[in-house]
C-alpha positions as CSV (number, residue, x, y, z in Angstrom):
1,M,-0.3,-0.1,0.0
2,T,1.4,3.3,-0.8
3,D,2.1,6.3,1.6
4,A,-1.0,7.9,-0.2
5,A,-3.4,5.0,-0.1
6,V,-2.4,4.8,3.9
7,S,-2.5,8.4,4.6
8,L,-6.5,8.4,3.0
9,S,-7.2,5.2,4.9
10,R,-6.3,7.2,8.2
11,A,-8.1,10.2,7.1
12,P,-11.0,11.2,9.5
13,I,-14.2,10.2,8.1
14,V,-16.8,13.1,8.9
15,P,-19.7,11.3,10.6
16,L,-23.0,11.5,8.9
17,K,-24.8,12.8,11.9
18,M,-22.4,16.0,12.1
19,V,-23.0,16.6,8.3
20,L,-26.9,16.6,8.6
21,T,-26.7,18.8,11.9
22,I,-24.7,21.4,10.1
23,G,-26.8,21.1,7.0
24,L,-29.9,21.7,9.0
25,I,-28.6,24.8,10.6
26,V,-26.8,26.3,7.6
27,L,-29.3,25.6,4.9
28,P,-32.1,27.9,6.5
29,I,-29.9,30.9,6.3
30,I,-28.5,29.9,3.0
31,L,-32.2,29.8,1.4
32,A,-33.0,33.4,3.5
33,V,-30.1,35.1,1.8
34,V,-31.3,33.9,-1.5
35,A,-35.0,34.9,-0.8
36,L,-33.8,38.3,0.0
37,C,-32.4,38.5,-3.4
38,L,-35.5,37.3,-5.2
39,G,-38.5,39.1,-6.7
40,R,-39.8,41.6,-8.9
41,Y,-36.5,43.8,-7.8
42,M,-33.8,41.8,-7.7
43,V,-31.0,42.3,-5.6
44,A,-27.5,41.0,-5.9
45,P,-26.4,38.4,-2.9
46,G,-23.2,40.4,-2.1
47,N,-25.5,43.6,-1.7
48,A,-28.1,42.0,0.1
49,L,-25.7,40.5,2.9
50,S,-23.9,43.9,3.0
51,I,-27.1,45.3,3.9
52,L,-27.9,42.8,6.7
53,L,-24.6,43.0,7.9
54,N,-24.5,46.8,8.2
55,Q,-27.2,46.5,10.6
56,V,-24.4,45.3,13.2
57,L,-21.0,46.3,11.3
58,P,-20.0,49.6,10.1
59,I,-19.9,49.3,6.4
60,E,-19.6,51.8,3.6
61,P,-22.5,51.7,1.7
62,H,-22.1,50.6,-1.7
63,W,-25.6,49.6,-2.8
64,E,-28.5,51.8,-3.7
65,A,-31.2,53.3,-1.4
66,V,-34.0,51.3,-2.8
67,E,-32.5,48.1,-2.4
68,E,-31.8,48.5,1.3
69,T,-35.5,49.7,1.5
70,V,-36.7,46.1,-0.3
71,V,-34.2,44.1,1.7
72,L,-35.2,45.3,5.1
73,N,-38.3,46.6,5.0
74,I,-40.4,44.2,2.5
75,R,-38.8,41.2,2.1
76,L,-36.7,40.5,5.4
77,P,-39.8,40.6,7.6
78,R,-41.6,38.2,5.3
79,V,-38.6,35.8,5.2
80,L,-38.4,35.7,8.9
81,M,-42.1,35.1,9.0
82,A,-41.9,32.0,6.8
83,L,-39.0,30.6,8.6
84,L,-41.2,31.2,11.9
85,I,-44.5,29.7,10.6
86,G,-42.8,26.8,8.8
87,G,-40.6,25.8,11.7
88,G,-43.9,26.4,13.9
89,L,-46.5,24.0,12.0
90,A,-43.9,21.3,11.4
91,V,-42.9,21.0,15.2
92,S,-46.6,21.2,16.1
93,G,-47.2,18.4,13.7
94,A,-44.6,16.3,15.4
95,A,-45.7,16.8,18.6
96,F,-49.3,15.7,17.8
97,Q,-48.1,12.8,15.7
98,G,-46.1,11.6,18.9
99,L,-48.9,12.3,21.1
100,F,-51.6,10.3,18.8
101,G,-49.1,7.7,17.7
102,N,-50.5,8.2,14.2
103,P,-48.7,9.5,11.3
104,L,-52.0,10.9,9.7
105,V,-52.5,13.7,12.4
106,S,-51.9,17.1,11.7
107,P,-51.7,20.3,14.0
108,H,-55.1,21.1,12.9
109,I,-56.6,17.7,14.5
110,L,-58.3,19.5,17.1
111,G,-60.4,22.1,15.1
112,V,-57.8,24.9,16.0
113,S,-57.6,26.1,12.3
114,S,-61.4,26.3,11.9
115,G,-61.9,28.1,15.2
116,A,-59.0,30.6,14.1
117,G,-60.5,31.2,10.7
118,F,-63.9,31.8,12.3
119,G,-62.4,34.4,14.5
120,A,-60.6,36.1,11.6
121,A,-63.7,36.2,9.6
122,L,-65.7,37.4,12.3
123,T,-63.2,40.1,13.2
124,I,-62.9,41.2,9.3
125,L,-67.0,41.3,9.3
126,I,-66.7,43.5,12.3
127,F,-63.8,45.9,11.8
128,R,-63.7,45.8,8.1
129,H,-60.0,45.8,8.5
130,M,-57.0,43.5,9.2
131,T,-55.7,45.3,11.8
132,F,-57.4,43.0,14.7
133,V,-57.5,39.8,12.6
134,P,-54.5,38.1,14.1
135,A,-55.8,38.6,17.7
136,G,-59.3,37.3,16.8
137,A,-58.0,34.2,15.0
138,L,-55.5,33.4,18.1
139,V,-58.6,33.8,20.7
140,F,-61.0,31.8,18.3
141,G,-58.2,28.8,17.8
142,I,-57.1,28.4,21.3
143,A,-61.0,28.5,22.4
144,A,-61.8,25.9,19.7
145,M,-58.7,23.8,21.6
146,M,-61.0,24.5,24.7
147,V,-64.1,23.1,23.2
148,A,-62.8,20.0,21.7
149,L,-61.0,19.1,25.0
150,W,-64.3,19.9,26.9
151,I,-66.0,17.6,24.4
152,S,-63.9,14.9,25.0
153,R,-64.1,15.1,28.7
154,R,-65.7,11.6,30.1
155,G,-65.6,11.0,34.0
156,G,-62.9,13.4,34.3
157,R,-60.5,11.7,31.8
158,S,-60.1,12.1,28.1
159,S,-59.0,9.3,25.6
160,L,-57.3,9.9,22.4
161,F,-60.3,8.5,20.5
162,M,-62.5,10.8,22.4
163,L,-60.2,13.6,21.6
164,I,-60.3,12.9,17.9
165,L,-64.0,13.1,18.2
166,G,-63.8,16.3,19.7
167,G,-61.9,17.8,17.4
168,V,-63.9,16.5,14.6
169,I,-67.2,17.7,16.0
170,T,-65.6,21.2,16.7
171,A,-64.1,21.5,13.6
172,A,-67.4,21.1,11.7
173,M,-69.3,23.6,13.9
174,F,-66.7,26.2,13.2
175,E,-66.7,25.6,10.0
176,A,-70.4,26.1,9.9
177,L,-70.4,29.2,11.3
178,L,-67.5,30.4,9.1
179,S,-69.8,29.4,6.1
180,L,-72.6,31.5,7.7
181,L,-70.5,34.4,8.0
182,K,-69.4,34.3,4.4
183,Y,-72.8,34.0,3.6
184,V,-73.7,37.4,5.0
185,A,-70.2,39.1,4.3
186,D,-70.2,41.8,1.5
187,P,-69.6,39.7,-2.0
188,N,-67.9,42.8,-3.3
189,D,-65.5,43.7,-0.3
190,T,-65.6,41.8,2.7
191,L,-66.0,38.3,1.4
192,P,-62.9,38.4,-1.0
193,T,-60.9,39.4,1.6
194,I,-61.9,36.8,4.1
195,V,-61.5,34.2,1.4
196,Y,-57.9,35.3,0.5
197,W,-57.1,35.5,4.0
198,L,-58.4,31.8,4.7
199,M,-56.1,30.2,1.8
200,G,-53.2,31.5,3.6
201,S,-50.6,34.4,2.7
202,L,-47.6,36.2,4.1
203,T,-48.3,39.4,2.4
204,S,-48.9,41.3,5.4
205,S,-45.6,40.1,7.1
206,S,-44.2,43.1,9.3
207,Y,-41.9,43.6,12.5
208,D,-45.0,44.1,14.8
209,M,-46.6,41.0,14.0
210,L,-42.9,39.1,14.4
211,A,-42.7,41.1,17.6
212,W,-45.8,39.2,19.0
213,G,-45.8,35.9,17.0
214,V,-42.2,35.0,17.7
215,P,-42.6,34.8,21.6
216,L,-45.6,32.8,21.7
217,I,-44.3,30.4,19.1
218,A,-41.2,30.2,21.0
219,I,-43.1,29.5,24.0
220,G,-44.7,26.5,22.7
221,S,-41.8,25.4,20.9
222,S,-39.8,25.4,24.0
223,V,-42.3,23.4,26.2
224,L,-42.1,20.6,23.2
225,W,-38.4,20.5,23.3
226,A,-38.5,20.4,27.0
227,L,-40.9,17.3,27.0
228,R,-39.1,15.6,24.1
229,W,-38.4,12.6,26.3
230,R,-41.9,12.2,27.3
231,L,-42.8,12.5,23.8
232,N,-41.1,9.5,23.1
233,I,-42.8,7.7,25.8
234,M,-46.6,9.3,24.9
235,S,-45.7,7.6,21.7
236,L,-46.2,4.2,23.0
237,S,-49.5,2.5,24.1
238,E,-51.1,4.6,27.3
239,V,-50.7,1.3,29.4
240,E,-46.7,1.2,28.5
241,A,-46.6,4.9,29.3
242,R,-48.4,4.4,32.7
243,S,-46.1,1.4,33.6
244,L,-42.9,4.2,32.7
245,G,-44.3,6.3,35.3
246,T,-45.7,9.2,33.2
247,D,-48.9,10.9,34.1
248,V,-50.8,10.2,30.8
249,Q,-53.4,12.8,31.4
250,K,-51.0,15.6,32.6
251,M,-48.6,15.2,30.0
252,R,-51.3,15.2,27.3
253,W,-52.7,18.3,28.4
254,V,-49.5,20.1,28.5
255,V,-48.5,18.7,25.0
256,I,-52.0,19.7,23.6
257,V,-51.6,23.3,24.9
258,A,-48.1,24.0,24.0
259,A,-49.0,22.5,20.5
260,T,-52.4,24.6,19.9
261,L,-50.6,27.8,21.1
262,V,-47.9,27.4,18.2
263,T,-50.6,26.3,15.6
264,A,-53.0,28.8,16.5
265,T,-50.3,31.5,16.4
266,T,-49.2,30.7,13.0
267,V,-52.7,30.5,11.4
268,S,-53.4,34.0,13.1
269,L,-50.4,35.5,11.7
270,A,-50.9,33.8,8.2
271,G,-54.0,32.2,7.5
272,I,-54.6,28.5,7.1
273,I,-51.5,26.6,5.5
274,G,-52.0,23.0,5.1
275,W,-50.0,20.1,4.5
276,V,-46.9,21.7,6.2
277,G,-47.6,20.0,9.8
278,L,-48.5,16.7,8.3
279,V,-45.7,15.9,5.6
280,I,-42.9,17.7,6.8
281,P,-42.5,15.7,10.2
282,H,-42.3,12.4,8.0
283,V,-39.5,13.8,6.1
284,A,-37.7,14.7,9.1
285,R,-38.3,11.1,10.4
286,M,-37.0,9.7,7.7
287,L,-33.6,11.6,7.8
288,V,-33.4,11.6,11.8
289,G,-35.4,8.9,13.3
290,S,-38.4,9.1,15.9
291,N,-36.7,10.1,18.8
292,H,-37.8,13.3,19.5
293,S,-34.6,15.0,20.8
294,A,-33.6,15.0,17.1
295,L,-37.1,14.9,15.5
296,I,-38.2,18.3,16.7
297,P,-35.0,20.7,16.0
298,A,-35.1,18.6,12.4
299,S,-38.7,19.0,11.7
300,I,-38.3,23.1,12.9
301,S,-35.6,23.3,10.2
302,I,-37.0,21.7,7.3
303,G,-40.6,23.2,8.1
304,A,-38.8,26.4,7.7
305,M,-37.0,25.8,4.8
306,Y,-39.9,24.5,2.8
307,L,-42.4,27.4,3.8
308,L,-39.9,29.8,2.7
309,V,-39.2,28.2,-0.5
310,I,-43.1,27.8,-1.3
311,D,-43.5,31.8,-0.2
312,T,-40.8,32.6,-2.6
313,V,-42.1,30.9,-5.5
314,A,-45.7,31.9,-4.4
315,R,-44.7,35.9,-4.7
316,T,-42.3,35.5,-8.0
317,A,-43.9,32.6,-9.9
318,T,-46.6,34.8,-11.5
319,S,-47.6,38.6,-11.7
320,A,-50.5,38.0,-8.9
321,E,-49.1,36.2,-5.6
322,I,-50.4,32.8,-5.3
323,P,-51.6,31.8,-1.9
324,L,-49.7,29.4,-0.1
325,S,-52.3,26.8,0.9
326,I,-52.9,26.1,-2.7
327,L,-48.8,25.2,-3.4
328,T,-48.6,23.1,-0.6
329,A,-51.5,21.1,-1.1
330,I,-50.2,20.7,-4.9
331,I,-46.7,19.5,-3.6
332,G,-47.8,17.9,-0.3
333,A,-51.0,15.6,-1.3
334,P,-48.4,13.8,-3.7
335,F,-45.6,13.6,-1.9
336,F,-47.5,12.3,1.5
337,A,-49.2,10.0,-0.9
338,Y,-45.9,8.4,-2.1
339,L,-44.7,8.5,1.7
340,L,-47.7,6.3,2.3
341,K,-47.1,3.9,-0.5
342,R,-43.5,3.8,0.7
343,A,-44.1,3.1,4.1
344,K,-47.2,1.1,3.4
345,G,-48.9,3.2,6.1
346,G,-46.0,3.0,8.9
347,W,-44.0,5.5,10.2
348,S,-40.8,5.4,8.4
């Protein structure tokens, strides 16, 4: 064996886990910079990076004023919002799938989206503008979760089956109320606003919305991360979880409240965006496995990247912006069908 071959055989091999971890951290940053450059007004990557660094470092401006306005005031809030909402939907989806032990569960299982949609529509109908829409959607989204939990209570306890039924009933009730609001809304003014909001969009992204959305999603996600080992146990049967010393009812309540807080906040910020919380946890599970200590951060990273790409396509593909739920369904439904066929209904 030659000296070169010997040195090559002794060269350290970078573990796949390390490569994957670095990729999940670095790729969202790279995609965010790319998204800042793309749009009707193109910005050079070097200028975009310089504009961002100029906020913390004294860099001599070599870019046009309009480029700084586009990057900082228009695209940066939207990019951050896409990362936030994508990660939030994905982590809540992963938590609900682990809690229910079912790969077909999404963050909207308890009727949160229907309640938030009704709250947003009611707010638009009353106030005739979008200022109070996030607050209305958040309040009614959480209210829908509480109604579903109340319906599921039987003898002071809630089974997973009753929770699902409670979510179905709650969603049906709020969807009926939402249909009623659409029926009475002005078809030339209010109704188009309601319909467009329900299809999901990041058009109204702003730093003010980030200021109150980030803490709520961060709190819910942090709770889910703190319970990552408990989620592994909750993925087992209820008998097995109890035998391992877990207070199933208490943990179920905490996980549901935390995941619902994240879901309701995302819906209140950008409308109803489907498929992200259903599909992305599967993709993350294929990469890192079912251990929630790795699954939760992987879901956040992949979900953030996915929605950022979707939103970039939505605002650049055509002259009229495409609602996000249309693109997520077009991509998510076939991909989820492929996953089910590949896994034969299983987790991997």
